[in-house]
Every structure is written in C-alpha cells, then in structure tokens.
C-alpha positions in Angstrom: -68.3 -11.5 40.9 -67.1 -11.1 44.3 -63.4 -10.3 45.4 -62.3 -9.1 49.1 -60.3 -6.0 47.4 -60.9 -2.5 46.6 -62.0 -1.2 43.2 -61.4 2.3 42.2 -63.7 4.7 40.7 -63.6 8.5 40.5 -61.0 8.8 43.2 -59.1 6.4 45.2 -60.7 7.7 48.2 -64.1 6.8 46.7 -63.5 3.2 46.3 -66.1 0.6 46.7 -65.4 -2.8 47.7 -67.0 -5.8 46.3 -68.1 -7.3 49.5 -71.1 -8.1 51.3 -72.8 -4.6 52.0 -72.4 -4.4 55.7 -70.8 -1.6 58.0 -68.5 -4.4 59.6 -67.1 -5.0 56.0 -66.8 -1.5 55.2 -64.9 -0.7 58.5 -62.5 -3.6 58.0 -61.9 -2.6 54.4 -61.2 1.0 55.4 -58.9 -0.1 58.1 -57.0 -2.3 55.4 -57.0 0.4 52.7 -55.7 2.9 55.4 -53.0 0.5 56.6 -51.8 -0.4 53.1 -51.8 3.3 52.2 -49.7 4.4 54.8 -47.3 1.2 54.4 -46.7 2.0 50.6 -47.0 5.7 51.1 -50.1 6.3 49.0 -52.2 8.7 51.2 -51.4 11.5 49.0 -52.9 9.7 46.1 -56.3 8.9 47.8 -58.0 11.8 46.2 -56.7 11.2 42.7 -58.3 9.7 39.8 -56.4 6.6 39.0 -56.4 7.5 35.4 -54.3 10.6 36.1 -51.5 8.7 38.2 -48.3 8.2 36.4 -46.8 4.8 35.9 -44.8 4.3 38.9 -48.0 5.6 41.0 -50.0 2.9 39.4 -47.5 0.4 39.9 -47.9 1.3 43.8 -51.4 1.3 43.7 -51.6 -2.3 42.0 -49.1 -3.5 44.6 -51.4 -2.0 47.2 -54.3 -4.0 45.6 -52.4 -7.0 45.7 -51.5 -6.5 49.5 -55.0 -6.2 50.1 -56.0 -9.6 49.3 -53.1 -10.6 52.0 -51.8 -13.2 49.8 -49.6 -16.3 51.2 -47.5 -16.0 47.8 -47.1 -12.8 46.1 -45.5 -12.8 42.6 -44.2 -9.6 41.1 -43.1 -9.1 37.5 -41.1 -6.1 37.1 -43.6 -4.5 39.7 -41.3 -1.6 40.4 -40.2 -1.0 36.7 -41.7 2.6 36.5 -40.7 3.7 40.1 -37.8 6.0 40.5 -34.7 4.7 42.1 -35.1 6.4 45.5 -38.6 5.1 45.8 -37.9 1.8 44.5 -35.5 1.3 47.4 -38.1 2.5 49.9 -40.3 0.0 48.7 -38.2 -3.0 48.2 -37.5 -2.5 52.0 -41.0 -2.1 52.8 -41.7 -5.2 50.8 -38.8 -7.1 52.6 -40.4 -6.0 56.1 -43.7 -7.1 55.0 -42.3 -10.6 53.9 -40.9 -10.9 57.3 -43.6 -9.8 59.3 -46.4 -11.3 57.2 -44.5 -14.6 56.4 -45.4 -13.8 52.6 -43.5 -15.7 50.1 -42.6 -13.4 47.6 -41.4 -14.3 44.0 -40.0 -11.5 42.0 -39.2 -11.4 38.4 -36.9 -8.6 37.4 -34.1 -7.8 35.1 -32.8 -5.3 37.7 -30.2 -6.8 40.1 -30.4 -4.1 42.2 -33.9 -5.1 43.4 -32.5 -8.7 43.7 -30.4 -7.4 46.5 -33.4 -7.6 48.7 -34.1 -11.1 48.3 -33.2 -14.0 50.3 -32.6 -16.5 47.3 -31.6 -15.5 43.5 -32.1 -17.5 40.7 -30.6 -16.3 37.5 -32.0 -17.7 34.2 -30.5 -17.5 30.6 -32.4 -18.7 27.8 -34.7 -20.9 30.1 -31.9 -22.7 32.0 -30.8 -21.9 35.6 -27.2 -20.6 35.6 -26.9 -19.4 39.1 -29.1 -20.4 42.1 -28.4 -19.5 45.8 -28.1 -17.0 48.7 -26.0 -13.7 49.0 -23.3 -13.4 48.6 -22.7 -16.8 46.7 -24.6 -15.6 43.8 -22.5 -12.5 43.2 -19.0 -14.5 43.1 -20.4 -15.4 39.6 -20.1 -12.0 38.6 -18.1 -12.7 35.3 -20.7 -15.0 34.3 -23.5 -12.6 35.0 -21.7 -9.9 33.0 -21.1 -12.4 30.2 -24.8 -13.0 29.9 -25.6 -9.3 30.0 -26.6 -8.6 33.5 -25.1 -5.5 35.2 -23.7 -6.1 38.7 -25.6 -3.9 41.5 -24.1 -0.7 41.9 -24.0 -1.1 45.7 -22.0 -4.4 45.1 -19.2 -2.7 42.9 -19.0 0.3 45.0 -18.7 -1.8 48.3 -16.2 -3.8 46.6 -14.0 -0.9 45.6 -14.2 0.4 49.1 -12.9 -2.8 50.5 -10.0 -2.8 48.2 -8.9 0.5 49.5 -9.6 -0.8 53.0 -12.5 1.4 53.6 -14.7 -1.5 54.5 -14.1 -5.0 56.0 -17.0 -6.5 54.3 -19.2 -6.1 51.4 -22.2 -4.0 52.5 -25.2 -3.9 50.0 -27.5 -1.7 52.2 -27.0 2.1 51.0 -28.2 3.4 54.6 -25.8 1.0 56.6 -22.9 1.7 54.2 -22.9 5.3 54.8 -23.3 4.8 58.5 -20.2 2.5 58.1 -18.3 5.3 56.2 -19.0 8.0 58.8 -17.8 6.2 61.6 
C-alpha cells in the first residue's frame, strides 16, 4: 500500500512517508511538510503526539495531509467545524489563497454561512433541492429564504448592512480586516 503523503507516529516530526525509500523522496516530502506546516501554522504541533491534539488541531493536521497530496479537487465536509472562530477566519483566507495560487477546485460542505463568504459560488440545499445558486452578493439577496430554512445570515453581512444604513459604508464589505480599515479611514 503506497501513498504520497505523510503518516504520523509518536510525534508529527517523526513521521514516516510511505514512498520508495530514497533520500530524494525524503527531502521532497520534508520540504512539502515544512511548506504546508508553515502555511497552516502547524509548526508548533510537529513534536506533539497526534493523539494528544485537540479536535481543531486534528482538523488542521488532516487538512495538511490532504494538501500534501496536491489534489486538483479538494472536498471539505465541515472541515473547520472544531476550529475557533479567529483561527477559522485565518484558515479560510489561507485556503482561498491556496485555491487561487494552485488553481485547486475546492468544494466545501458547511452549515456555517460565515465560511461560505470565502467561496466564489454558493449553492444552498434544503431537503435535497437547490434553493439558491449563485455568486455573491446575489445569494444573500435571498436572505429571507435562508432564514426561513433555518440558516443564519453571516454576521459580517448583517453588520455591514447596518453600517450602510447609517451611511458609515458605501457598500457591503464582508472581509473583517477590510471593514476595519474602511471604518478607521
């Protein structure tokens, strides 16, 4: 059984790759592990036993393992569910940048519309049927429909809309950092 990704043993740093045993393969894998560890901010976990990691840390490691494969299509199913909000926002930006840089198609299944803000296209399903399909901001024009089926509208959308009502913004801004920059100008 061969696979071009890292498995973990006593500690993430002591990983062994299931690849042909050669120094070149080891160097390539170590380079990729270092690159992805840095990208996902996993360096501090490399000496940890994977069994001792929190749920969110494990999710980050699993995401790193998936990226090691350099997939053309990456499918995520509530992949960031156990990661705290601030860390999740950072990871969503990293994933979005990775998507652009590597030209990877990313399909993400989530119940969290805050995560969906980082997508290019959003398809909302209810009882197995597509009820909304489109790009931003079109999708969020269907806010009443989303609320009707029990989806929470992203905080940044609601906040930005309120700021616009009070003429503090000229347009809806969904990125928290850009919103702060706009408000401080």
